[in-house]
C-alpha positions as CSV (number, residue, x, y, z in Angstrom):
1,X,-72.9,78.5,42.9
2,X,-73.0,82.2,42.8
3,X,-70.5,84.7,44.1
4,X,-70.6,88.4,44.9
5,X,-68.1,91.0,43.8
6,X,-65.5,91.7,46.4
7,X,-66.1,95.0,48.2
8,X,-63.5,97.1,50.0
9,X,-62.8,96.3,53.6
10,X,-64.3,99.0,55.7
11,X,-61.5,98.7,58.3
12,X,-58.9,99.5,55.6
13,X,-58.9,102.6,53.4
14,X,-56.5,104.6,51.3
15,X,-55.9,107.1,54.2
16,X,-55.1,104.5,56.7
17,X,-52.2,102.1,56.9
18,X,-53.4,98.5,56.3
19,X,-54.0,96.3,59.2
20,X,-51.0,94.0,59.6
21,X,-51.5,90.3,60.4
22,X,-50.4,89.1,63.9
23,X,-46.9,87.5,64.1
24,X,-46.6,84.1,62.6
25,X,-46.0,82.4,65.9
26,X,-49.3,83.8,67.2
27,X,-51.2,82.5,64.2
28,X,-49.5,79.1,64.5
29,X,-50.5,79.0,68.2
30,X,-54.1,79.9,67.2
31,X,-54.2,77.3,64.6
32,X,-52.9,74.6,66.9
33,X,-55.3,75.4,69.7
34,X,-58.3,75.4,67.5
35,X,-59.9,72.0,67.7
36,X,-61.4,71.0,64.4
37,X,-65.0,70.0,64.5
38,X,-65.6,66.3,64.9
39,X,-67.0,64.4,61.8
40,X,-70.7,64.3,61.6
41,X,-72.9,61.7,59.9
42,X,-73.2,62.7,56.3
43,X,-69.8,64.4,55.9
44,X,-68.7,63.9,52.3
45,X,-65.5,64.4,50.4
46,X,-65.1,66.0,46.9
47,X,-66.6,63.0,45.2
48,X,-69.6,62.8,47.4
49,X,-68.3,59.8,49.4
50,X,-68.8,59.5,53.1
51,X,-65.6,60.2,55.0
52,X,-64.5,59.5,58.5
53,X,-62.8,62.8,59.2
54,X,-63.0,66.4,58.0
55,X,-60.7,67.3,55.1
56,X,-58.2,70.2,55.9
57,X,-58.3,72.6,53.0
58,X,-57.1,76.1,52.3
59,X,-59.0,78.5,50.2
60,X,-57.1,80.7,47.8
61,X,-58.7,83.9,46.4
62,X,-57.3,86.7,44.4
63,X,-57.7,90.5,44.7
64,X,-57.2,92.7,41.6
65,X,-55.6,89.8,39.6
66,X,-56.5,88.2,36.3
67,X,-59.6,85.9,36.2
68,X,-57.4,83.0,35.1
69,X,-55.9,82.9,38.6
70,X,-59.3,81.9,39.9
71,X,-58.8,78.4,38.6
72,X,-55.9,78.0,41.0
73,X,-55.4,74.9,43.1
74,X,-56.2,72.0,40.8
75,X,-52.7,71.7,39.4
76,X,-51.3,70.5,42.6
77,X,-54.1,68.0,43.0
78,X,-53.9,66.8,39.4
79,X,-52.7,63.4,40.6
80,X,-55.6,63.2,43.1
81,X,-59.2,62.6,42.5
82,X,-60.5,65.8,41.0
83,X,-64.1,66.8,41.5
84,X,-66.1,69.9,40.6
85,X,-67.4,71.6,43.7
86,X,-69.0,75.0,44.1
87,X,-68.0,77.6,46.7
88,X,-70.2,80.5,47.4
89,X,-68.0,83.4,48.7
90,X,-69.3,86.4,50.5
91,X,-67.2,89.5,51.4
92,X,-68.3,90.9,54.7
93,X,-68.0,94.3,56.3
94,X,-66.1,93.8,59.6
95,X,-68.4,96.4,61.3
96,X,-71.4,94.3,60.6
97,X,-72.3,91.4,63.0
98,X,-73.2,88.8,62.1
99,X,-71.5,88.8,58.7
100,X,-73.8,89.7,55.8
101,X,-73.9,89.1,52.1
102,X,-72.0,91.3,49.6
103,X,-73.6,93.0,46.7
104,X,-74.6,91.0,43.7
105,X,-72.8,91.6,40.4
106,X,-71.6,89.8,37.4
107,X,-68.4,87.8,37.7
108,X,-66.2,85.6,35.6
109,X,-66.6,81.9,35.4
110,X,-63.8,79.8,36.8
111,X,-63.2,76.3,37.9
112,X,-62.7,74.9,41.4
113,X,-61.1,71.5,41.8
114,X,-60.3,69.6,44.9
115,X,-58.8,66.3,45.6
116,X,-59.8,63.6,48.0
117,X,-58.3,63.4,51.4
118,X,-54.9,61.8,51.3
119,X,-54.3,58.8,53.5
120,X,-50.9,58.6,55.3
121,X,-49.3,56.0,57.5
122,X,-46.6,58.2,59.0
123,X,-46.0,58.1,62.7
124,X,-48.1,60.5,64.8
125,X,-45.0,62.3,66.2
126,X,-43.7,63.1,62.7
127,X,-47.2,64.2,61.5
128,X,-47.5,66.5,64.5
129,X,-44.2,68.2,63.6
130,X,-45.0,68.4,60.0
131,X,-48.3,70.0,60.6
132,X,-46.6,72.7,62.7
133,X,-44.1,73.4,59.9
134,X,-47.0,73.5,57.4
135,X,-48.8,76.0,59.6
136,X,-45.7,78.2,59.7
137,X,-45.5,78.1,56.0
138,X,-49.2,78.7,55.7
139,X,-49.3,81.9,57.7
140,X,-45.9,83.2,56.4
141,X,-47.0,82.6,52.8
142,X,-50.8,83.1,53.0
143,X,-51.2,86.4,54.9
144,X,-49.8,89.3,52.8
145,X,-49.7,92.9,53.8
146,X,-52.6,94.6,52.2
147,X,-50.4,97.4,50.7
148,X,-48.1,95.0,49.1
149,X,-48.4,93.2,45.7
150,X,-45.5,90.9,46.5
151,X,-45.5,88.4,49.4
152,X,-42.2,87.4,50.8
153,X,-42.3,84.2,52.8
154,X,-40.9,84.3,56.3
155,X,-37.7,82.3,56.7
156,X,-38.4,79.1,58.6
157,X,-35.9,78.3,61.3
158,X,-34.3,74.9,60.4
159,X,-34.1,74.1,64.1
160,X,-37.9,73.8,64.1
161,X,-37.8,71.2,61.5
162,X,-37.1,67.6,62.6
163,X,-34.2,65.8,60.9
164,X,-36.5,63.2,59.6
165,X,-38.7,65.6,57.6
166,X,-35.7,67.6,56.4
167,X,-34.0,64.5,55.0
168,X,-37.4,63.5,53.5
169,X,-37.8,66.9,51.7
170,X,-34.2,67.3,50.7
171,X,-34.0,63.8,49.2
172,X,-37.1,64.3,47.1
173,X,-36.2,67.8,46.0
174,X,-32.7,66.7,45.1
175,X,-33.9,64.0,42.8
176,X,-35.7,66.4,40.5
177,X,-33.2,69.2,40.9
178,X,-35.5,72.1,41.7
179,X,-34.3,75.7,42.0
180,X,-35.4,75.9,45.6
181,X,-34.0,76.8,49.0
182,X,-36.0,76.3,52.3
183,X,-38.1,79.3,53.2
184,X,-37.5,81.1,49.9
185,X,-41.2,80.9,48.7
186,X,-42.6,83.8,46.8
187,X,-46.3,84.4,45.7
188,X,-47.1,87.5,43.7
189,X,-50.5,89.2,43.8
190,X,-52.2,86.3,45.6
191,X,-53.9,86.1,49.0
192,X,-55.0,83.0,50.8
193,X,-57.5,82.3,53.6
194,X,-56.9,80.4,56.7
195,X,-57.1,76.6,56.7
196,X,-60.6,75.2,57.1
197,X,-62.3,71.8,57.1
198,X,-64.5,71.0,54.1
199,X,-68.1,70.1,54.8
200,X,-70.8,70.2,52.1
201,X,-73.6,72.8,52.6
202,X,-71.6,74.5,55.3
203,X,-70.4,78.1,55.8
204,X,-66.9,78.9,56.9
205,X,-66.0,82.3,58.3
206,X,-62.4,83.6,57.9
207,X,-62.1,86.0,60.8
208,X,-58.8,87.5,59.5
209,X,-59.7,88.2,55.9
210,X,-63.4,88.7,56.9
211,X,-64.9,86.5,54.2
212,X,-67.6,83.9,54.3
213,X,-67.2,80.7,52.2
214,X,-70.3,78.7,51.6
215,X,-69.8,75.2,50.2
216,X,-73.1,75.0,48.5
217,X,-72.2,72.8,45.5
218,X,-75.6,73.6,44.0
219,X,-75.6,72.9,40.2
220,X,-77.6,76.0,39.5
221,X,-75.4,78.1,41.7
222,X,-72.3,76.7,40.0
223,X,-73.6,77.4,36.5
224,X,-74.5,81.0,37.2
225,X,-71.7,82.2,39.4
226,X,-67.9,82.1,39.8
227,X,-66.2,79.0,41.1
228,X,-63.7,79.6,43.8
229,X,-60.4,77.7,43.9
230,X,-59.2,75.8,46.9
231,X,-56.8,73.0,47.6
232,X,-55.1,70.9,50.3
233,X,-53.1,72.7,52.9
234,X,-50.3,70.2,52.6
235,X,-50.2,70.7,48.8
236,X,-50.1,74.4,49.1
237,X,-47.2,74.3,51.6
238,X,-45.2,72.0,49.3
239,X,-45.2,74.2,46.2
240,X,-41.9,75.4,45.0
241,X,-42.6,78.2,42.6
242,X,-45.1,81.0,42.0
243,X,-48.4,79.8,40.7
244,X,-48.7,80.6,37.0
245,X,-51.6,80.6,34.7
246,X,-50.2,77.7,32.8
247,X,-49.9,75.7,36.0
248,X,-53.5,76.5,36.8
249,X,-54.8,75.7,33.3
250,X,-52.9,72.4,33.0
251,X,-54.5,71.1,36.2
252,X,-58.0,72.2,35.4
253,X,-59.3,68.9,34.2
254,X,-62.1,68.8,31.6
255,X,-63.8,66.1,33.6
256,X,-63.0,63.8,36.5
257,X,-60.4,61.1,35.7
258,X,-61.6,57.5,35.9
259,X,-60.4,55.3,38.7
260,X,-58.1,53.2,36.5
261,X,-56.3,56.3,35.4
262,X,-55.6,57.4,39.0
263,X,-54.3,53.9,39.7
264,X,-52.1,53.9,36.6
265,X,-50.5,57.2,37.4
266,X,-49.9,56.2,41.0
267,X,-48.1,52.9,40.0
268,X,-46.1,54.7,37.3
269,X,-44.8,57.4,39.7
270,X,-43.9,54.7,42.3
271,X,-42.0,52.7,39.8
272,X,-40.0,55.7,38.6
273,X,-39.4,57.1,42.1
274,X,-38.3,53.9,43.9
275,X,-35.0,53.5,42.0
276,X,-34.1,57.1,42.6
277,X,-34.8,56.7,46.3
278,X,-32.5,53.6,46.3
279,X,-29.7,55.7,44.7
280,X,-30.1,58.7,47.0
281,X,-30.6,57.0,50.3
282,X,-27.5,56.1,52.3
283,X,-28.8,52.7,53.4
284,X,-29.8,49.6,51.5
285,X,-33.5,48.8,51.7
286,X,-35.6,46.0,50.2
287,X,-37.5,46.8,47.0
288,X,-40.8,46.3,48.8
289,X,-39.8,48.9,51.4
290,X,-38.7,51.4,48.7
291,X,-42.1,51.0,47.0
292,X,-43.9,51.7,50.2
293,X,-41.8,54.9,50.8
294,X,-42.4,55.9,47.2
295,X,-46.1,55.5,47.7
296,X,-46.0,58.1,50.4
297,X,-44.4,60.6,48.1
298,X,-46.6,60.2,45.0
299,X,-48.6,63.4,45.5
300,X,-45.5,65.5,46.2
301,X,-43.7,64.1,43.2
302,X,-46.7,64.7,40.9
303,X,-46.9,68.3,42.1
304,X,-43.3,69.1,41.6
305,X,-43.2,67.4,38.2
306,X,-46.2,69.5,37.1
307,X,-44.4,72.7,38.2
308,X,-41.1,71.7,36.5
309,X,-42.8,70.9,33.2
310,X,-44.6,74.2,33.1
311,X,-41.8,76.6,34.0
312,X,-41.6,79.3,31.4
313,X,-44.7,78.2,29.6
314,X,-47.8,80.4,29.0
315,X,-51.4,79.8,28.2
316,X,-52.1,80.7,24.6
317,X,-54.8,80.9,22.0
318,X,-53.5,80.5,18.4
319,X,-54.9,80.5,14.9
320,X,-54.1,77.9,12.3
321,X,-54.7,78.5,8.5
322,X,-56.1,75.3,6.9
323,X,-55.2,76.5,3.4
324,X,-51.5,76.1,4.2
325,X,-49.3,73.3,5.5
326,X,-50.3,72.3,9.0
327,X,-47.8,70.6,11.3
328,X,-48.5,68.9,14.6
329,X,-46.1,68.5,17.6
330,X,-46.4,66.1,20.5
331,X,-45.4,65.9,24.1
332,X,-45.6,63.3,26.8
333,X,-47.3,63.8,30.2
334,X,-47.1,61.0,32.7
335,X,-46.3,58.5,30.0
336,X,-49.2,59.5,27.7
337,X,-48.7,61.3,24.4
338,X,-50.6,64.5,23.9
339,X,-50.8,67.1,21.1
340,X,-48.6,70.0,22.1
341,X,-49.5,72.4,19.3
342,X,-50.7,72.9,15.8
343,X,-48.9,75.4,13.4
344,X,-48.3,76.4,9.9
345,X,-44.5,76.4,10.1
346,X,-41.9,74.0,11.4
347,X,-40.0,76.7,13.1
348,X,-42.8,77.2,15.6
349,X,-42.4,73.6,16.6
350,X,-38.6,73.5,16.5
351,X,-38.2,72.7,20.2
352,X,-40.2,69.5,19.8
353,X,-39.1,66.1,18.4
354,X,-40.2,65.2,14.9
355,X,-43.1,67.5,14.0
356,X,-45.5,65.8,11.7
357,X,-47.1,67.2,8.6
358,X,-50.8,66.9,9.3
359,X,-52.2,68.5,6.1
360,X,-50.6,69.8,2.9
361,X,-51.3,73.1,1.3
362,X,-54.4,72.9,-1.0
363,X,-55.9,69.9,0.6
364,X,-59.6,70.4,1.6
365,X,-60.4,69.8,5.2
366,X,-64.1,69.0,5.8
367,X,-63.9,67.2,9.1
368,X,-61.5,67.3,12.1
369,X,-61.4,64.2,14.2
370,X,-60.2,64.8,17.8
371,X,-59.3,62.2,20.4
372,X,-59.1,63.7,24.0
373,X,-59.2,62.7,27.6
374,X,-59.6,64.6,30.9
375,X,-56.2,66.4,30.5
376,X,-56.2,67.4,26.9
377,X,-56.1,66.5,23.2
378,X,-54.2,63.3,22.3
379,X,-54.7,63.1,18.6
380,X,-55.9,65.2,15.6
381,X,-56.8,64.0,12.1
382,X,-57.8,66.1,9.2
383,X,-60.0,64.4,6.5
384,X,-62.7,65.1,4.0
385,X,-66.3,65.6,5.0
386,X,-67.5,62.1,4.1
387,X,-64.6,60.3,5.7
388,X,-65.3,58.1,8.7
389,X,-62.8,56.4,11.0
390,X,-63.5,52.7,11.2
391,X,-61.7,49.9,13.0
392,X,-59.4,50.1,16.0
393,X,-57.3,53.2,16.5
394,X,-53.9,53.5,18.3
395,X,-55.4,56.0,20.7
396,X,-56.9,53.9,23.5
397,X,-59.1,55.0,26.4
398,X,-60.0,58.4,24.9
399,X,-63.1,60.2,23.7
400,X,-63.6,60.9,20.0
401,X,-65.5,63.8,18.5
402,X,-65.7,65.3,15.0
403,X,-66.0,68.9,14.0
404,X,-67.6,69.5,10.6
405,X,-65.8,72.3,8.8
406,X,-67.8,74.3,6.2
407,X,-66.1,75.0,2.9
408,X,-65.9,78.7,3.6
409,X,-64.0,78.3,6.9
410,X,-60.3,78.6,6.4
411,X,-59.0,79.0,9.9
412,X,-59.3,77.2,13.2
413,X,-58.4,78.4,16.7
414,X,-56.5,76.3,19.2
415,X,-56.4,76.7,23.0
416,X,-53.3,75.5,24.9
417,X,-52.5,75.4,28.6
418,X,-48.8,75.8,27.7
419,X,-48.0,72.1,27.7
420,X,-50.7,70.6,25.5
421,X,-53.7,71.5,23.5
422,X,-57.0,71.6,25.3
423,X,-59.5,72.5,22.6
424,X,-59.9,73.2,18.9
425,X,-62.5,75.6,17.6
426,X,-63.6,76.8,14.2
427,X,-63.6,80.4,13.4
428,X,-67.3,80.2,12.6
429,X,-69.9,81.1,15.1
430,X,-72.5,78.6,13.9
431,X,-70.1,75.7,14.0
432,X,-68.6,76.7,17.3
433,X,-72.0,76.8,19.0
434,X,-73.2,73.5,17.6
435,X,-73.3,71.1,20.6
436,X,-72.9,68.1,18.3
437,X,-69.3,69.0,17.8
438,X,-68.6,68.5,21.5
439,X,-70.1,65.1,22.0
440,X,-67.3,62.7,23.0
441,X,-67.8,59.0,21.9
442,X,-65.8,56.1,23.3
443,X,-65.1,55.0,19.7
444,X,-64.9,57.1,16.5
445,X,-67.4,54.8,14.8
446,X,-70.8,55.3,16.4
447,X,-74.5,55.9,15.6
448,X,-75.7,59.4,14.9
449,X,-79.3,59.4,16.3
450,X,-79.7,59.9,20.0
451,X,-82.9,59.7,21.9
452,X,-83.9,60.9,25.4
453,X,-85.5,58.0,27.2
454,X,-87.5,60.3,29.5
455,X,-89.4,61.8,26.5
456,X,-88.5,59.5,23.6
457,X,-87.6,62.6,21.6
458,X,-84.7,62.7,19.3
459,X,-82.0,64.9,20.8
460,X,-80.8,67.9,18.8
461,X,-79.4,70.1,21.5
462,X,-77.0,68.2,23.8
463,X,-75.6,69.0,27.3
464,X,-72.2,70.6,27.4
465,X,-69.4,68.1,26.8
466,X,-71.7,65.1,26.7
467,X,-69.8,61.8,26.6
468,X,-71.3,58.5,25.2
469,X,-70.1,55.1,26.1
470,X,-71.5,51.6,25.2
471,X,-72.0,48.0,26.2
472,X,-72.2,45.0,23.9
473,X,-75.5,43.2,24.1
474,X,-75.9,39.6,23.1
475,X,-72.3,39.3,22.0
476,X,-70.9,35.7,22.0
477,X,-69.5,34.9,25.4
478,X,-71.6,37.2,27.5
479,X,-72.4,35.6,30.8
480,X,-74.6,38.4,32.3
481,X,-75.2,42.1,32.8
482,X,-74.6,44.4,35.8
483,X,-76.5,47.6,36.2
484,X,-75.8,50.3,38.8
485,X,-78.9,52.2,39.9
486,X,-80.0,54.7,42.6
487,X,-83.5,53.2,42.4
488,X,-85.2,55.9,40.3
489,X,-82.8,55.6,37.4
490,X,-80.0,53.6,36.0
491,X,-76.4,54.9,36.0
492,X,-74.5,52.3,34.1
493,X,-74.9,48.9,32.3
494,X,-71.9,46.5,32.0
495,X,-71.8,43.4,30.0
496,X,-69.8,40.5,31.5
497,X,-67.7,39.2,28.7
498,X,-64.6,38.1,30.7
499,X,-63.5,38.0,34.3
500,X,-62.4,41.7,34.4
501,X,-63.7,43.5,37.6
502,X,-62.1,46.8,37.1
503,X,-65.3,48.6,36.2
504,X,-66.4,48.2,39.9
505,X,-63.7,50.6,41.0
506,X,-64.7,53.1,38.3
507,X,-68.3,53.0,39.5
508,X,-67.4,53.2,43.1
509,X,-65.5,56.4,42.4
510,X,-68.1,58.0,40.2
511,X,-71.2,56.7,41.9
512,X,-70.4,55.7,45.5
513,X,-74.0,55.2,46.7
514,X,-75.1,53.0,43.8
515,X,-76.9,49.6,44.0
516,X,-75.4,46.9,41.9
517,X,-77.9,44.5,40.3
518,X,-76.6,41.4,38.4
519,X,-78.6,39.5,35.9
520,X,-77.0,36.1,35.0
521,X,-77.5,34.4,31.6
522,X,-77.7,30.7,31.0
523,X,-76.3,28.9,28.0
524,X,-78.2,29.9,24.9
525,X,-80.0,32.8,26.6
526,X,-80.0,36.3,25.1
527,X,-81.8,39.6,25.5
528,X,-84.8,40.0,23.3
529,X,-86.3,43.3,24.6
530,X,-85.0,46.3,26.6
531,X,-87.9,48.3,28.1
532,X,-88.4,51.5,30.0
533,X,-90.4,51.6,33.2
534,X,-91.6,55.1,33.7
535,X,-93.3,56.0,36.9
536,X,-93.6,58.6,39.6
537,X,-91.6,57.3,42.6
538,X,-91.8,58.2,46.2
539,X,-91.5,62.0,46.8
540,X,-92.8,62.7,43.3
541,X,-89.5,61.8,41.7
542,X,-89.7,60.7,38.1
543,X,-88.4,57.1,37.8
544,X,-87.0,55.9,34.5
545,X,-85.7,52.3,35.1
546,X,-84.8,49.6,32.6
547,X,-86.2,46.1,32.2
548,X,-84.3,43.4,30.4
549,X,-86.3,40.5,29.0
550,X,-84.7,37.3,27.6
551,X,-85.8,34.5,25.3
552,X,-86.1,32.2,28.2
553,X,-88.6,34.3,30.1
554,X,-86.3,36.0,32.5
555,X,-87.4,39.5,33.5
556,X,-85.0,41.7,35.4
557,X,-85.8,45.2,36.6
558,X,-82.7,47.4,36.9
559,X,-84.2,49.8,39.4
560,X,-86.4,50.2,42.5
561,X,-89.5,48.1,42.9
562,X,-92.2,50.7,43.1
563,X,-95.8,50.4,44.3
564,X,-98.2,48.2,42.2
565,X,-99.8,51.3,40.7
566,X,-96.4,52.1,39.0
567,X,-96.3,48.6,37.4
568,X,-98.8,49.1,34.7
569,X,-97.1,49.1,31.3
570,X,-93.6,49.0,29.9
571,X,-92.3,50.9,26.8
572,X,-90.1,48.7,24.6
573,X,-87.3,50.9,23.3
574,X,-84.8,48.4,21.9
575,X,-84.9,44.9,20.3
576,X,-81.2,43.8,20.3
577,X,-80.2,41.3,17.6
578,X,-79.4,37.8,18.9
579,X,-75.9,37.9,17.3
580,X,-74.9,41.2,19.0
581,X,-75.8,44.8,19.2
582,X,-73.8,47.8,20.4
583,X,-75.9,50.0,22.6
584,X,-74.6,53.5,23.4
585,X,-75.6,55.5,26.5
586,X,-74.3,58.7,28.2
587,X,-71.5,58.5,30.7
588,X,-73.1,59.3,34.0
589,X,-70.6,62.0,35.0
590,X,-71.3,64.0,31.9
591,X,-75.0,64.8,32.8
592,X,-76.8,66.1,35.9
593,X,-78.3,64.4,37.7
594,X,-76.1,61.4,37.2
595,X,-78.2,58.9,35.3
596,X,-78.7,57.1,32.1
597,X,-80.8,59.4,30.0
598,X,-79.5,59.3,26.4
599,X,-79.4,56.2,24.2
600,X,-78.1,55.7,20.7
601,X,-78.3,52.5,18.6
602,X,-78.3,51.5,15.0
603,X,-81.6,49.7,15.4
604,X,-83.7,52.3,17.1
605,X,-87.4,52.0,16.6
606,X,-90.4,53.9,17.9
607,X,-91.4,52.8,21.4
608,X,-94.1,50.2,21.8
609,X,-96.1,49.6,25.0
610,X,-96.4,46.1,26.4
611,X,-97.9,44.5,29.5
612,X,-95.9,44.6,32.7
613,X,-94.5,41.1,33.5
614,X,-96.4,39.7,36.5
615,X,-93.1,38.5,38.1
616,X,-92.0,42.1,38.5
617,X,-95.1,43.3,40.3
618,X,-94.1,43.5,44.0
619,X,-96.0,42.2,47.0
620,X,-94.0,43.9,49.7
621,X,-94.0,42.8,53.3
622,X,-94.7,45.3,56.1
623,X,-91.6,47.5,56.3
624,X,-91.1,49.8,59.4
625,X,-88.9,52.3,57.6
626,X,-89.0,55.5,55.6
627,X,-91.7,55.5,52.9
628,X,-89.4,57.2,50.4
629,X,-86.6,54.7,50.7
630,X,-85.9,52.8,47.4
631,X,-86.3,49.0,47.7
632,X,-84.9,46.4,45.3
633,X,-86.5,43.0,45.1
634,X,-85.4,39.7,43.7
635,X,-86.7,36.2,44.1
636,X,-85.9,32.6,43.2
637,X,-87.1,29.0,43.6
638,X,-85.5,26.8,46.3
639,X,-85.8,23.6,44.4
640,X,-82.9,22.0,42.6
641,X,-80.1,24.3,44.0
642,X,-76.7,22.7,43.9
643,X,-74.2,25.6,44.3
644,X,-74.2,29.0,45.9
645,X,-71.8,31.9,45.9
646,X,-72.1,34.5,48.6
647,X,-71.2,38.2,48.3
648,X,-69.8,39.8,51.5
649,X,-69.0,43.5,51.8
650,X,-65.8,43.7,53.9
651,X,-65.7,47.5,53.6
652,X,-68.2,47.7,56.5
653,X,-67.2,46.8,60.1
654,X,-70.1,44.3,60.4
655,X,-69.2,42.6,57.1
656,X,-72.8,42.0,55.8
657,X,-73.8,39.5,53.1
658,X,-75.3,41.6,50.4
659,X,-76.3,39.0,47.8
660,X,-76.1,35.4,46.7
661,X,-75.6,33.7,43.3
662,X,-77.4,30.3,43.0
663,X,-76.9,27.6,40.5
664,X,-79.4,24.8,39.8
665,X,-78.9,21.2,38.6
666,X,-80.2,22.0,35.1
667,X,-77.5,24.8,34.7
668,X,-79.9,27.7,35.4
669,X,-78.6,30.6,37.5
670,X,-80.4,33.1,39.7
671,X,-79.2,36.1,41.7
672,X,-80.6,37.6,44.9
673,X,-79.7,40.9,46.5
674,X,-76.7,42.9,45.5
675,X,-74.0,40.8,43.9
676,X,-70.5,41.9,42.9
677,X,-67.8,39.6,41.6
678,X,-65.0,41.6,43.2
679,X,-66.6,40.9,46.6
680,X,-67.7,37.3,46.0
681,X,-66.6,34.4,48.2
682,X,-65.8,30.9,47.1
683,X,-68.5,28.7,45.6
684,X,-70.1,26.3,48.1
685,X,-71.7,23.0,47.2
686,X,-75.2,22.4,48.5
687,X,-76.7,19.0,49.0
688,X,-80.2,18.4,47.7
689,X,-81.9,17.4,51.0
690,X,-80.1,19.9,53.2
691,X,-82.0,22.9,54.6
692,X,-80.5,26.3,54.4
693,X,-80.0,28.6,57.5
694,X,-80.0,32.4,57.2
695,X,-78.6,34.3,60.2
696,X,-79.5,38.0,60.7
697,X,-78.4,40.8,62.9
698,X,-79.0,44.5,63.3
699,X,-76.4,47.3,63.4
700,X,-76.1,49.9,66.2
701,X,-78.6,52.0,64.2
702,X,-81.0,49.1,64.0
703,X,-80.4,48.4,60.3
704,X,-81.2,44.8,59.5
705,X,-78.6,42.8,57.6
706,X,-77.7,39.2,56.7
707,X,-74.7,37.9,58.6
708,X,-74.5,34.3,57.6
709,X,-76.0,31.8,55.1
710,X,-75.1,28.2,55.2
711,X,-76.4,24.6,55.6
712,X,-76.0,24.7,59.4
713,X,-76.1,27.3,62.2
714,X,-73.1,28.8,63.8
715,X,-72.9,27.8,67.5
716,X,-70.2,30.4,68.1
717,X,-72.6,33.3,67.2
718,X,-75.4,33.0,69.7
719,X,-76.7,36.5,69.0
720,X,-77.8,35.6,65.4
721,X,-81.5,35.3,64.6
722,X,-81.9,32.2,62.4
723,X,-84.3,31.3,59.6
724,X,-84.6,27.7,58.5
725,X,-85.4,27.6,54.8
726,X,-86.5,24.3,53.2
727,X,-85.6,23.1,49.7
728,X,-89.0,24.0,48.3
729,X,-91.0,27.2,48.0
730,X,-89.7,30.7,47.1
731,X,-87.1,32.9,48.7
732,X,-87.3,36.7,48.2
733,X,-84.6,39.3,49.0
734,X,-85.7,42.8,49.7
735,X,-82.8,45.2,49.7
736,X,-82.4,48.9,50.4
737,X,-79.3,51.0,51.0
738,X,-79.8,50.3,54.7
739,X,-81.7,47.0,55.2
740,X,-81.7,43.5,53.8
741,X,-84.9,41.6,54.4
742,X,-85.5,38.0,53.3
743,X,-88.9,36.4,53.1
744,X,-89.5,32.7,52.6
745,X,-92.9,31.5,51.2
746,X,-93.9,27.8,51.1
747,X,-97.1,25.7,51.5
748,X,-96.6,26.0,55.3
749,X,-96.8,29.8,55.2
750,X,-94.4,32.8,55.2
751,X,-91.4,33.6,57.3
752,X,-89.2,36.7,57.4
753,X,-86.2,37.9,59.4
754,X,-87.9,41.1,60.4
755,X,-88.3,39.9,64.0
756,X,-84.5,40.2,64.5
757,X,-83.6,42.3,67.5
758,X,-80.6,44.5,68.0
């Protein structure tokens, strides 16, 4: 993402009065008569997920204001899914048609954050009225006079606001006692664009401000240029106060929050808001109804709470002397404790409850342990250089990093967003530039050596803000492993030690187009080798997949099944202990592209080549599809099956069966296709002598999928194409992100479902 320096509008000069915007009612009429473009195939939201409709956003840009203002917008979306997207902005001379690019120049870096589109269940009539009110606020607030540094919002006539929405707004605002009166909104030194619909790789032209916005989201562009802030139109209209630097900094997340954290915050806000609604409303409603109403107000409540907490606070950079007493003060944000500040005197922290003495004068500080999450620093611990933190800590679900402090360094610098600390730096250039000080580990006790599996080199220079997580291999009670892959690489590995399925939501949020491969384990089975399959995939993409090999001869490829020429050798990189090994790998959201690239383990050894297992060499049927589409293959024997568990994806309208888990009479288990326990159906008993029937269909786009698997056909579904599979031979499942093809091989020949018609 790159940007160009704003140039002066040619239609406005110092000798001419600035062009005033049209009246608000004309702008509202224009907004209401403009039909938004219909969603196209491939539309994505801020997280890269396919969406059903465009996302209405409003772009906010600053003219002759501080660079910190360019991080605007994320505070009000701090409850929502926050993603990093790049906007390429171009200032255009209005005398030039079509609009052209501005001149290139250096610009400050900033952060753009957007949230996912909010779902609402309000009635259509209420939404229509609310949109109109929002539009009036939008143009009254967002279109300043060019010769004015202060924007006074136009008073909104209360007759234009329906009683339902007025009661809704007043009830919510009364509960948190804001200093607010309708229409009295005030933004200083800020200018905002018209509302637009976000589409990736699109260009939006603002005809009033005469600016082009290009939503490139290109990583190289984002690294080299300035990120432009933008946010939801509804969030912008609901703000109560001027947007401050502290508000901007507090909402500028260090990285995207995980799905479980979004869910936790949502539930907490609803639990706190429902009783207040019950006390304020004049009618008695059931608790379930109050929770539903509170769920519709979660975003507004989160936004107002953030504004209230940061009133009067300022972004600050302070210095702490390590040779003196160091005190730490804490604060709570959304029920989570954070470090508010570090200081050498208690008086500086007098407005906080119980400041804690962190280090006494004269004590040597050789290492600083920091626990942090996406919003800021949660704990700080000073210790000597050779001290390590072992065992469980009271700070759960955070990332730990350690800063080594040289003996000659006596001061550290802290960065605060006004509410909590965001970073700690040493006043030493060599230490501050050492990337190892910024690696976040899921636990404070971790291995130190990290290798790059693409080159097998030990890593000395790490990506910015790399985060390392882990999975437990061969731990007692492990029933299997699930890996998420795009085909050419692995994104995540999860060890199934209990019935928890929460990790599926985290992966869907961070990696929405991933393919889930499940490898079950039998009693007494454990992983003996973890290998890397390195190959050049279709389209000359480098493929670095993982292969797990067990003591019972099971070989599972976590990745796409490439052509036979890519299945030559494997590189063994790990030999886990049979009694358990902790294997660390990078969090996929902390590297680009999102993939498993870095591995750390206490038992790392030089890679050793070994032959490719014959069971993993594919023999693909004839596929009439794109030649660069990744295919995932799995197979099993049909003899001795006694139970089967189907996996059906109800998120799609056609509800396809994506995978199946089979159990045999000797206790052995096999998995075909894409299997997820959060979408699994009930286990079905299968008789020994009963044939199995597989029913297939095609979507409107002619994508082949499995609609039914059972011991008999469904007479009510006459359009299904059926395959009869006997209880001997081999069944293969070829999966891609679009198709599911099954092939049955027996002594009588081969049979596939590829003849299925639409």
